[in-house]
N, C-alpha and C positions, 0 to 999 in steps of 0.2 A: 247608493249615490252620495255625493258629498252633502254636508249640511249647508242649508241656506243660511244667510246671515240673520234671518228673522227667527230661526229656530232656537229655543233655549238649549244651552249646553248642559249636559248632565254632569253631576259631580263625581260619580263613580262608574256606573254601568255604561259601557260603550264610549266613554270619553276620558282621556287622560291628558290633562293640560300640559304635562311635561313630556309628552311623546313627540317624536319627530313629525309624524303625520299631522298632528294638530297645529303645527306651525305653518302649514300651507294655507295661503290665502290671507285676507284681511290686511293686504299691503297698503302702505301710505299712498295718498293721492297728493302730489306736489303741485303747487301753483308756480308757473314759470314767469315770475314777475319781471325779472331783468330782460328775459327774451321778448316779452310783449312790448317792453319799452324800446328796446334796441331795434326791433323789427317793425316799429311803427304802427302797432295795433291801435285801433280806436279805444278810447278810455272805457267804454262799456263792454269790451271784449276781453275775456280771460281764457288762458290755456292751462289745462291741468294734465298731469301725466302720472299713471300708476307705476310706482317703483317696484317692479316685480323681482328685483334682485334680493328683496327682503324674504322671499321664499327660501326654505333651508337649502335647496339645490342651486339657488342663485338665479332662477329664471321663472318666467311665466309657465313653462312647460311642466312644472311640478303639479300644477292644477290638473291638467289633462292626464298626466301619468298616474296620479293617485286615483282618479276616477276610473281610468281604464283598468287598473289592477283590481280595485274594489268590485267594480261591476262584473269583471271576468270571474273573480272568486265567487261572487253571489250566484251567478248562473252556471257555475261548474266548468267553464272553459279553461280556468287556470286552477291547478291543483298542486298540492305538495309534491316535490320531485320534478316538476316541469321546469323548463328553461324559457325565460321571456326573451323573445326575438323582436328586433326592430331595426329599421333603417332610419337614418337621421343625419342632419347636418351638425348635430352636437347636443343641443340643450335637451331634447326629448330623451336621448340616450343617457345623458347624465342623470336626468330625473328618474328614469326607470332603473338605472344601475343603483342609485341611492336608495330608493324606495323598495325595489325588488330585493336587494341585498338585506335590507332591514327586516323584510318579511320571510327571508330564508330561501329565496330563489336564485338560481344562476341566471346571468343575463348575457346575451350575445348581441352585439351591435355591429351593424354594417354602416360605414360612413365613407364618403369620398376622401381620398388620401390628402386632399389639400385643405381639410378643415384645420383650424388653428392648432398649433403644437400644445397650447394650453388645454384645449378640449381633449386631445388625445391623452394627455397626462392625467387629467381628472378622471376620465373614463377608466383608464387602467388602475388608477388609485383606488377606485371603488371595486376593482376586481373584475370588471366586465371583460369578456372575450371580445376584443376589438378586431374586426376584419376591415381593412381598407380597400376601397374599390377605385376604379378608374376615375380620376378627377375630371376627365374630359366628358364623362357621362353624367356628372353631377349627382344630385340627390335622386333623380329619376332612375339612374343606372343602379344605385344601391338598392332602390325600391324593387326593381325587377329581379335583382339577385336574391333579395331577402324572401320574395314570394316563392322562388324555386326551393329555397331551403325549407320554408314552412310546409310546402307540399310533400316534401320528402320525409319529414320526421314528425310523427304525431305527438311526440313528447315535447314539441315546441309550442309555446303560446305566442302567436304572432300578434303583437299589440296593434299593428296596422293603424297608426295614428291618422292617416290620410282618409280612411274610410270608416273609422270607428265612431259611432254616434256618442259614445262616452266622452270623446274629446270635446265636441261643442257643448255637450250637456254640462260639463264642468264649468264653463264660462257662463252658460245660462243660469246655473244655480248659485254661482259665487261672483264672478267678475261684474256682471251687469248689476246685480243687486248692490255690490259694494260701491260702484261708481254713483249709482242713484242716491244711495244714502250719504255718501261723502260730499256730494254736491247739493245736498238738501233737495233733491228733485229739480234743480235748476239747470241741469245739462240740456243744451239745445243741439249739439253736434258731437258725433262720435267718429273717431278715425282709428283704423287698425290696419297694419300690414297683414298681407295674406301669404302664408306658407302652406299649412294644412288648411287654413281657413277657419279653424276651430275658434280662435279668439274673436274673430270678426263675426262669424255666424251665431255663436251662442250668446255673446254680449249684445249684439244687435237685436236678436229675437226678444231677449228680456227687456231691453230698454224700450223697444217699440210697444210691448205689452204695457209697460208702465206709462208711456206717453207716446202715442203714435206720431206726434208732431216732431219728435227728435229725428234729425237727419244724420244718416250713417254712411260713411264713406269707406270703401275698400282701397287699400294702397298696394301698389305693385312696382317693381323695377321698370324702368323705361324700355328695357330690352332683355332678351334671354341671356346674353353675356353681361354679367354684372358682379359686383363685389359685396352685395348686400345679403350676407348669409342668412338663411331662414325665410327669405321672401321668394316667391315664385312668380315668374312671368307667365301668367295663366294661358295666354294665347298659344304659347309654344311648349308648354310643359304638360305632363300628365295631370289632368285636373282632379283634385281630391274629391271624393264622392260627398264629403260633408260640407264642402264649400257651396253655400247658396248665394250665388251672385244676384238672384232676383231681389235679395234684401237690400242691395246697395242703392243708395240715392245718387251715387256718383262714384267715379273711379279717379284716384289721385296717383300720380307717379313721382318717383325720385330716381336719380341716377347715382352711381357710386361716388362721384365727386361731391354731389350735394350731401350725401350722408357723412362722408368724411369731414367735410368742412363744418357741418353741424355738430359732429362729435367733438371736434376741436373747440368750437365755440362754447358748447355747453360745459366742457371741462374748465375752460379758462374764464368764463363769465358767470355761469350759474353754479359752478362747483359741483357739477354732476358728471361723473366719469362713466359714460354709458357705452354700450355696444353699438355696433354699426347699424343694426336694424332699429334699435331704439332711437338713434339719431335720425335715421330716415323717417321714422314715424313722427318725430318732432318737426322735421322739415315740411312734411305734407300737412301737418296740423297747423303750422304757422301759415303756410301758403293758403290754406282755407280761411283761417282767421283773418287774414289781411283783406278778405273780400267782404267782411261783415262790419256792420255798424254797432251791433250789440250781440252778445251771446256768450255761452259757456261751452268751450270746445275741450273734449277729453280724449286722450289717447293712451296707449299702453307702451311702456318701455320694457321690452322682453328681458333684458338683462343689463348688467353693467359692463365696464370695459375690461375687467381683469382677464377675460378669455381672449383678448385681442392685443395684449401687451406687445407681442412680437411684430405687430403691423408697423410698417414705416410711416404711415401718414400722420401719426401723432406728432412728429417733430416738424411737420411742414408749417409754413406761415399761413395765417388766416387770409 
């Protein structure tokens, strides 16, 4: 499993500060000062966001991918000569391609054909075998196909991010501890978008252990048809086994237009060029923060905007 932030890091055995893998985690926590002012938050309310594009693969999914690979190697499910197999909307595939290649594995990724061109190019640049699936079936369609491939070939290691406990455990061991430390234990509310549910489930479990009074909210799109890549509309989607909805103190929603507008706002006023799901996370965090008189609200920005450069909404007016 991944190191927790409290564990001392060794100088030679088992730790190389110059390795790719040791750059995963310990991302900055940014305070959104301009956003708080412009959206009329109370003076004693602060909003913070984890800048996950500081991970080497450019997204929060590096955390889960690394823990999935390490855990599978430790228990013998992933061995030299095997191929890592996964379905994804993009970021998990990129993380697995980057880390898998660095550890000597081949990587096969199934993704809906309508993922951004930038994600397709990055996956192919890492040498992943990319299979594009019917966009009308979304990530659930890619998931069903990848399960068939995994069942047919025992030389495939199916990472299975939606049902693999190593996913949420990565955030339990790292993300939750980092947010606690970076807010000096002052966090009162946590918000995370739900795709696999790993970030929400793992981070929430850890934060509630540290302080049961912290309120944690899951965020989803307003409906099944949406443009927020990486988020699932749980009532109509295949529910990930690792998503523990009983941990949520409430559910927050955003639509595609909300996310696009917030992405433009953050770029033009906070100087933060973030992805669509990151903008949606800020939107719901701010919506929650506006109901408070005091508190510290934290959320996670899964990636930056470089993988969405081809989207037309960037040039629209606010």
